[in-house]
C-alpha positions as MATLAB code, in Angstrom:
seq = 'MSAHLVVSHLSKRFEAGTPNEKIALDDFSLEAEKGDFITILGSNGAGKSTLFNAILGKFLSDRGRILLDGEDITYVKEHKRAINIGCLYQNPLRGTAPSMTIEENLAMAYTRNASKSFFAVNRRDSAHFRELLATLDLGLEDRMKTKMGLLSGGQRQAASLLMATIAKPKLLLLDEHTAALDPATSVKVLEITRRIIAENGLTALMITHDMSMALDFGNRTVMMDAGRLVLDLRGQERCDMTPLRLVELFSDRSGNDLSDRTLLAL';
ca = [
     122.666   81.627   74.965;
     119.996   80.658   72.402;
     117.082   78.414   73.334;
     117.308   74.705   72.529;
     113.839   74.648   70.924;
     112.328   77.714   69.289;
     108.792   77.698   67.916;
     108.317   81.170   66.441;
     104.996   82.690   65.308;
     103.599   79.388   64.077;
     100.209   79.501   62.334;
      98.177   76.750   60.692;
      94.693   76.680   59.167;
      93.073   73.460   58.045;
      90.551   73.420   55.175;
      91.180   77.123   54.546;
      88.525   78.899   52.506;
      85.857   76.288   53.223;
      82.945   76.259   55.698;
      85.006   73.803   57.768;
      88.006   76.117   58.089;
      89.712   75.756   61.454;
      92.531   77.786   62.945;
      94.668   75.183   64.725;
      97.691   77.343   65.560;
      97.393   81.108   65.837;
     100.733   82.959   65.913;
     102.010   80.471   68.476;
     105.486   80.966   69.971;
     107.356   78.924   72.581;
     110.991   78.577   73.598;
     112.520   75.768   75.640;
     115.999   75.686   77.128;
     118.030   72.497   77.062;
     116.786   70.244   79.866;
     113.374   71.902   80.177;
     110.510   69.515   80.917;
     107.351   71.380   79.906;
     103.846   70.086   80.561;
     101.117   71.318   78.206;
      97.456   71.754   79.141;
      94.455   72.768   77.074;
      90.930   71.643   76.272;
      90.117   69.584   73.182;
      90.862   71.608   70.055;
      93.314   73.915   71.810;
      96.062   72.967   69.348;
      98.253   70.738   71.527;
      98.573   67.776   69.171;
      98.739   70.123   66.175;
     101.761   71.756   67.785;
     103.433   68.357   68.174;
     102.637   67.422   64.571;
     104.119   70.707   63.374;
     107.330   70.045   65.331;
     107.440   66.482   63.977;
     107.040   67.761   60.415;
     103.784   65.979   59.629;
     102.684   69.095   57.734;
     104.087   72.479   56.767;
     102.813   75.427   58.768;
     101.314   78.424   56.962;
     103.864   80.692   58.584;
     106.478   80.683   61.329;
     109.741   78.885   62.048;
     110.929   75.947   64.137;
     114.528   75.685   65.327;
     116.035   72.752   67.228;
     119.485   72.995   68.778;
     120.283   75.977   66.565;
     119.167   74.289   63.319;
     116.202   75.595   61.345;
     114.043   72.489   60.768;
     110.990   74.334   59.415;
     111.269   72.638   56.021;
     113.144   69.485   57.033;
     111.350   66.258   56.065;
     109.542   64.286   58.764;
     111.804   61.215   58.557;
     114.905   63.365   59.004;
     113.445   65.159   62.026;
     112.693   61.744   63.552;
     116.437   61.160   63.979;
     116.556   63.898   66.632;
     112.988   63.860   67.970;
     111.526   61.010   70.018;
     107.753   60.754   70.368;
     105.401   58.642   72.443;
     101.643   58.544   71.834;
      98.525   57.704   73.835;
      97.950   54.450   71.970;
     100.372   51.761   73.276;
     100.152   50.053   69.856;
     101.524   53.062   67.991;
     105.186   53.528   67.159;
     106.288   49.903   67.655;
     106.417   46.741   65.568;
     104.117   44.259   67.375;
     105.375   41.213   65.477;
     109.000   41.944   66.412;
     110.601   41.164   69.758;
     111.395   43.726   72.439;
     115.074   43.377   71.569;
     114.420   43.903   67.862;
     112.308   46.987   68.537;
     115.015   48.472   70.735;
     117.653   47.633   68.125;
     115.612   49.376   65.442;
     115.447   52.541   67.562;
     119.085   52.280   68.694;
     120.601   51.833   65.226;
     118.554   54.709   63.818;
     121.337   57.039   64.916;
     124.225   54.649   65.437;
     124.339   52.826   62.113;
     122.958   52.709   58.596;
     122.234   49.015   59.020;
     118.712   47.981   60.015;
     119.819   45.700   62.835;
     123.239   45.648   64.430;
     122.612   43.682   67.606;
     125.762   42.243   69.104;
     126.465   40.969   72.610;
     127.349   44.418   73.876;
     124.138   45.918   72.457;
     122.075   43.052   73.878;
     123.626   43.540   77.309;
     122.926   47.274   77.072;
     119.268   46.631   76.225;
     118.981   44.217   79.141;
     120.407   46.818   81.537;
     117.989   49.466   80.289;
     115.007   47.137   80.583;
     116.039   46.202   84.114;
     115.756   49.864   85.161;
     112.046   49.732   84.364;
     111.534   47.179   87.162;
     108.924   45.354   85.088;
     110.788   42.091   84.491;
     111.165   42.838   80.779;
     114.920   42.156   80.845;
     114.045   38.460   81.037;
     111.577   38.728   78.143;
     113.723   40.317   75.445;
     112.683   37.659   72.926;
     108.984   38.302   73.613;
     107.061   39.976   70.804;
     105.982   43.535   71.577;
     102.376   42.710   70.679;
     102.152   40.301   73.626;
     102.999   42.917   76.257;
     100.429   44.694   78.411;
      99.690   48.345   77.663;
     101.886   49.570   80.512;
     104.779   47.290   79.618;
     104.563   48.376   76.011;
     104.505   52.073   76.864;
     107.529   51.645   79.137;
     109.395   49.779   76.395;
     108.292   52.419   73.877;
     109.693   55.101   76.167;
     113.061   53.367   76.035;
     112.766   53.192   72.243;
     112.054   56.929   72.060;
     115.027   57.832   74.261;
     117.637   55.127   73.651;
     119.404   57.183   70.967;
     119.415   60.322   73.173;
     117.090   62.542   71.097;
     117.442   66.305   71.161;
     113.730   66.555   71.944;
     111.157   64.183   73.466;
     107.433   64.651   72.794;
     104.896   62.853   75.002;
     101.333   63.045   73.693;
      99.154   61.888   76.619;
     101.230   58.729   76.715;
      99.593   57.382   79.893;
      95.966   58.331   79.154;
      94.990   54.835   77.983;
      96.489   53.082   81.024;
      94.820   52.177   84.312;
      95.650   54.563   87.203;
      98.246   52.358   88.916;
     100.070   51.594   85.664;
      99.891   55.254   84.658;
     101.649   56.295   87.864;
     104.362   53.678   87.275;
     104.997   54.775   83.673;
     105.007   58.451   84.678;
     107.634   57.837   87.339;
     109.735   55.956   84.779;
     109.250   58.908   82.429;
     110.376   61.400   85.058;
     113.476   59.351   85.855;
     114.545   58.778   82.250;
     114.169   62.463   81.375;
     116.149   63.541   84.442;
     118.918   60.952   84.073;
     119.471   61.805   80.409;
     118.996   65.570   80.735;
     116.401   65.489   77.957;
     114.360   68.427   76.721;
     110.748   67.256   76.822;
     107.211   68.447   76.126;
     104.332   66.454   77.638;
     100.643   66.911   76.800;
      98.240   66.037   79.606;
      94.667   66.751   80.680;
      95.461   66.254   84.364;
      96.116   69.588   86.066;
      97.704   68.094   89.172;
     100.055   66.059   87.001;
     100.886   69.107   84.896;
     101.935   71.036   88.002;
     103.791   68.109   89.577;
     105.918   67.015   86.625;
     108.626   69.027   84.942;
     109.749   72.607   85.570;
     107.255   74.549   83.429;
     103.544   74.349   82.634;
     101.967   76.042   79.619;
      98.299   76.302   78.717;
      96.907   76.618   75.210;
      93.556   77.862   73.935;
      92.361   78.175   70.330;
      95.901   77.655   69.013;
      97.404   80.343   71.232;
      99.729   80.292   74.234;
      97.706   81.608   77.168;
      99.885   80.791   80.196;
     103.530   79.921   80.771;
     104.118   79.079   84.429;
     107.540   78.525   85.930;
     109.545   79.166   89.086;
     107.799   80.232   92.276;
     104.568   81.117   90.495;
     104.263   77.518   89.353;
     105.254   76.113   92.754;
     102.496   78.136   94.413;
      99.869   77.236   91.809;
      96.903   74.958   92.564;
      94.539   73.359   90.026;
      91.667   75.585   91.180;
      93.747   78.736   90.888;
      94.952   77.554   87.485;
      91.355   77.300   86.232;
      90.677   80.842   87.451;
      93.879   82.207   85.938;
      93.178   80.521   82.608;
      89.686   82.026   82.493;
      91.053   85.492   83.304;
      93.760   85.348   80.629;
      91.788   83.641   77.842;
      88.291   84.916   78.503;
      87.033   81.336   78.198;
      85.952   78.665   80.649;
      87.489   75.216   80.484;
      84.972   72.771   79.055;
      86.764   69.414   79.342;
      85.643   67.437   82.366;
      89.106   65.926   82.544;
      90.588   69.363   82.960;
      88.058   70.242   85.634;
      88.780   67.086   87.627;
      90.657   68.712   90.465;
];
């Protein structure tokens, strides 16, 4: 059985041939089975967001291939990949239309796959949106006509999570989507994230700087350094892992010490 997501020997240099040349991805390979929830760790500049941008099609890699659900998407345009890939970013303002209502934002995401029309909200769709919002336990089902820009950061991220998953994407990318939230709200959104991924059997990759979170969420944890895959933890090895041991293992495998204070916050 072939993997659901295959990132094969991906390499990317920015500003090649100049004094500012940077190797962002260095022969990077990763495979994910359908239903995998993989957390991704790495210090600043490790290549985490570059990996996501490569999968999203925001640029063409210098070499390598990307396959999703058996389809080679290496040269597929970004807007076409977006049909099958949901993404949530750190900034709660990104990826939504603040001047549109919650219902309109959900409709925009829902009809992306279901219809060629921009909005196709009928009573059944509206009832479906209300049911989904009710599962968030944030009272948003009673505020469907509220503009997205008036929501708090946590409410907006939760609604954005529904937008990213409402059309059942083949892949969900979470780029530190709770980093800008206060601790209590972050925990709430993370639990919603865990539930939505599990209930829908989604394949997901989540970037985080929190080692405890990376070991607690999902079924695999990978660590990146200088555009390379350094660790891929799963099964019993991952269950037995602690943040302190993870720091030691990373240093042994990569030959580098972690520099980010957020990563060293055990």
